[in-house]
C-alpha positions in Angstrom: 173.8 -2.8 29.6 175.4 -4.8 32.4 172.5 -5.6 33.5 171.0 -6.8 30.7 174.1 -9.0 30.3 175.1 -10.9 33.3 172.8 -13.9 33.4 173.8 -14.6 30.1 177.1 -14.1 31.2 176.4 -16.6 34.1 175.5 -18.8 32.4 177.8 -19.5 30.0 180.7 -18.9 33.4 182.1 -15.7 32.2 184.1 -14.2 34.7 185.7 -11.1 32.5 185.2 -7.6 31.9 182.4 -7.2 29.8 182.0 -4.4 27.0 178.0 -3.0 27.2 176.4 -0.1 25.8 178.4 -0.3 22.3 181.9 0.0 24.2 180.7 2.6 27.1 180.4 0.8 30.1 183.0 -1.9 30.7 182.0 -4.1 34.2 183.6 -7.0 35.4 181.2 -10.0 35.2 182.1 -11.6 38.7 182.1 -8.8 40.6 179.9 -6.3 39.4 182.7 -3.9 39.4 182.9 -0.8 37.2 186.2 -0.8 34.8 185.6 1.7 32.7 183.0 4.5 31.9 181.8 6.9 29.0 178.9 8.9 29.7 177.5 11.7 27.8 178.7 15.3 28.4 177.2 17.5 30.9 177.9 20.6 28.4 175.7 19.5 25.8 172.9 16.9 27.8 170.3 20.3 28.7 170.2 21.0 25.7 169.7 17.6 24.2 166.6 17.6 26.8 165.6 20.3 25.5 165.4 18.9 22.1 164.0 16.1 23.1 161.2 18.0 25.1 160.7 20.2 22.1 159.7 17.3 19.3 158.1 15.0 21.6 159.8 11.5 21.3 159.7 8.9 24.1 162.8 9.1 26.1 164.9 6.7 27.7 168.2 7.5 30.1 170.5 4.3 30.6 172.3 5.5 34.3 173.9 3.9 37.0 173.0 0.4 35.1 169.2 0.9 34.4 166.7 2.1 32.3 165.0 5.5 33.8 161.8 6.4 31.8 158.2 7.7 32.3 154.6 7.5 31.4 155.4 8.2 27.8 157.6 5.7 27.0 155.8 3.1 28.8 154.4 1.7 25.3 157.9 0.7 24.0 158.7 -1.0 27.6 159.3 -4.3 26.1 161.7 -3.2 23.4 163.7 -0.9 25.2 163.7 -3.6 28.0 165.8 -6.0 26.0 168.8 -3.8 27.0 168.5 -4.5 30.9 164.8 -5.6 32.7 166.1 -3.3 35.4 163.7 -0.2 35.1 162.5 2.6 36.8 159.3 4.7 35.7 160.3 8.8 36.8 157.5 11.1 36.5 159.4 12.7 33.7 162.6 10.9 32.4 164.3 14.6 31.0 164.0 16.1 34.9 167.2 17.6 35.0 166.8 17.4 38.8 167.3 13.2 38.5 170.8 13.8 36.4 173.9 15.6 38.3 177.8 15.0 38.6 177.2 12.0 40.7 174.8 9.9 38.5 176.3 10.0 35.0 174.4 9.2 31.2 175.7 6.2 29.7 173.6 6.3 27.1 169.8 8.1 26.0 167.4 6.4 23.6 164.6 8.4 22.3 161.5 6.2 20.5 158.8 8.1 17.9 157.5 8.9 14.6 160.2 9.1 12.1 160.3 13.5 12.3 160.6 13.8 15.5 163.5 11.3 15.4 165.2 12.9 12.3 164.8 16.0 14.1 166.8 15.4 17.4 169.1 13.9 15.1 169.8 16.4 12.8 170.2 18.7 15.8 173.0 16.0 17.4 174.8 16.3 14.2 174.8 20.0 13.5 175.2 21.2 17.3 177.4 18.4 19.1 179.2 16.2 16.8 182.2 16.2 19.0 180.2 15.1 22.1 177.8 13.2 21.2 177.1 10.0 18.1 174.0 9.1 16.8 172.7 6.7 14.9 168.8 6.5 13.5 166.5 3.8 12.2 163.3 2.3 12.0 162.7 -0.6 14.5 162.1 -3.7 13.0 159.8 -5.5 15.1 156.2 -6.2 15.1 153.2 -4.1 16.7 155.8 -1.6 16.2 155.4 -0.4 12.7 156.2 3.1 12.0 158.0 3.9 15.0 161.8 4.8 14.6 164.6 4.9 17.4 167.6 6.8 17.9 170.2 6.0 20.1 172.7 8.5 21.5 176.1 7.9 22.9 179.8 9.3 23.6 181.4 10.5 20.3 184.9 8.1 19.9 183.8 5.2 21.6 182.0 2.2 20.5 183.0 -1.5 20.4 186.0 -1.1 18.5 187.5 1.1 21.7 185.8 -1.6 23.8 188.2 -4.3 21.9 191.1 -2.0 22.7 190.6 -1.3 26.4 190.4 -5.4 26.6 193.4 -5.7 24.8 195.3 -3.3 27.2 193.5 -5.3 30.0 195.2 -8.3 29.1 198.5 -7.2 27.6 197.5 -8.4 24.2 197.4 -7.0 20.6 193.7 -6.4 18.7 195.4 -8.8 16.0 195.3 -11.7 19.0 191.5 -11.2 19.4 188.3 -12.8 17.7 185.2 -11.0 17.2 181.7 -11.8 16.0 178.8 -9.4 14.7 176.1 -8.7 12.6 175.1 -5.3 12.7 176.5 -1.8 12.1 177.4 -1.0 15.5 179.7 -4.0 15.3 181.8 -2.6 12.5 184.1 -0.7 14.5 184.9 -4.5 16.7 185.4 -6.3 13.6 187.5 -3.7 11.9 190.3 -4.0 14.6 190.0 -7.6 15.4 193.0 -10.0 14.0 190.1 -12.2 13.3 186.6 -11.4 12.7 183.8 -13.2 11.7 180.0 -11.7 10.5 177.1 -13.8 10.7 175.2 -15.1 7.7 172.5 -12.5 7.9 174.4 -9.9 8.4 174.0 -6.5 5.8 176.8 -6.2 3.1 178.8 -3.4 5.3 179.3 -5.4 7.8 180.5 -8.3 6.0 183.0 -6.1 3.8 184.2 -5.2 7.8 184.9 -8.9 8.3 187.6 -11.2 7.2 185.3 -14.6 7.6 181.6 -14.4 6.8 179.7 -17.5 8.3 177.9 -20.3 6.9 175.3 -20.0 10.2 172.6 -17.1 10.9 170.7 -15.5 13.9 167.6 -18.2 12.7 169.6 -21.5 12.6 171.9 -21.2 15.3 175.3 -21.7 15.9 177.5 -19.0 14.6 179.5 -18.7 18.0 180.4 -22.7 17.3 181.1 -22.0 13.6 183.3 -19.0 14.6 185.4 -20.8 17.4 185.7 -23.9 15.0 187.0 -22.2 12.6 189.4 -19.6 14.7 190.9 -22.8 16.2 189.8 -22.1 19.4 187.8 -25.5 19.7 
């Protein structure tokens, strides 16, 4: 989220648009002005809420640059707050009265047992493939053994579409842009950029999407420096 990114942007003195939530939200770093938003379609949200309530995973709603949760999700807050430290507890995160046309939902996160998460994921794939895209995965984090996560965003929006938006904004083409990534959600961005790098620890599918695989990894650091040098930016 922008609220979770702006501190890093300020430290790096970045004063340009930031693509957040995998391209769903684009905000100007220096002004905080929203430039683009691709929220979840209202027509499918209530059905998605019903499915989440039926299967019972903890739900987190990303809206108004804040993470909304309820008591069911408080245990998972340290993990979810990596997206943003701007959080707000509600009596129920899935209470329809909180979400109207004036408060678009940028994304939704669910955390729970594998069966809970897979059931909701299958519901989305079977009923709303044209409205939502979802990814589910085991949480690789200490003290989260057996916990699975689900991320739901608007369909046809990703880091690649954010890259194209930025290219249009600056009057250039994606072929003139440099990207670096290390995970599956980076693949659309890596595929579109003229110069793309994958970190050394990235999965094979991510490396295959990039033009170059870096020597550096997340543990040793220095990936941005290596990419900038190889791209001729330094």
